[in-house]
N, C-alpha and C positions, 0 to 999 in steps of 0.2 A: 132313858131309864138308866139308873145307876144300880149296878149290882156289885157288891163288895164280896170278894172271895179272899179269905185269909189263908195263906199257905200252911200255917201251923195247924189249922183246924177248919178245913173247907166244909161249908154247909152243903150237903147233897142237894137240897132244894134250889139253892142259888146256882150251883153247878148245872143243874138241869135247865134252869132258865137261860143261862148263858149258852148252853149247847143248843137249845131250841132256837135261840136267836141266830146262831151261826147256821144251823140247818135251814132256817127261813131266809137266808141270804143277807142278814143284817151284818153290820160292821161292829167291831169291838175295839176298844182302846185299852192297852195293857202296858204296865211298866216293864222296862227292861233294866239292865244294870246301869244304863246311862241316860236314856230318854224314854218317853212314851212312844209306843208303836200303834199303828192302825192294823187291824187284822180282820180276816174273813175266812170262809171256807174256800181254799185255793181251787177246788174243783167246781165251784159255783161261778159260772161266767158272769152273771149279773152282779154278784158281789165284788168280783175283781174289777169290773167296769166301774162300780161305785168308787172304789179306791182310786182308780185312774182319774176319774172325774175330779175327785177331791184334790188330788195331787197335780192335776193339770198335765198329765202325761198320756202319750199314746201307747197302749199296751203292745202294739206291733213293733215299737222302736225302743222300748224300755225293758230293763231287766228288773223284775220284782223279786224280793227275797221270799223264800218259802221255808217255814219252820214246821217240821214234822217229828213225830216221836221215833219212827222207824222207817227207813227208806224201803225196806223189803215190802211193807204193806202198800206203799204208794206206787211201786214199780209196775203193778198189775193193772193200774188204771190209766186210761189214756186221757190226755188233756184235750178239751174242745177248743178250737181256734177262737180267739176273741175278736169281736168286731171293734171298730174304732170307738174310743170313748167320746 
């Protein structure tokens, strides 16, 4: 599914679709300043495992980047250990 979200005028319905996909453990691809990135809900173990499978990496031996709005929000949540991809 392709969802286009324009930063100048984001459509709330399209944003809700993307949010639902993330909450359902789906992956997203989004542009950064240099390349496209693969993203998911970092607290969803199965979604992180999907990214590891795509990248061919073991989550126990790799460092994955996490992007979040505010660290104070995420510091109160504990991460669940990941099984091998």
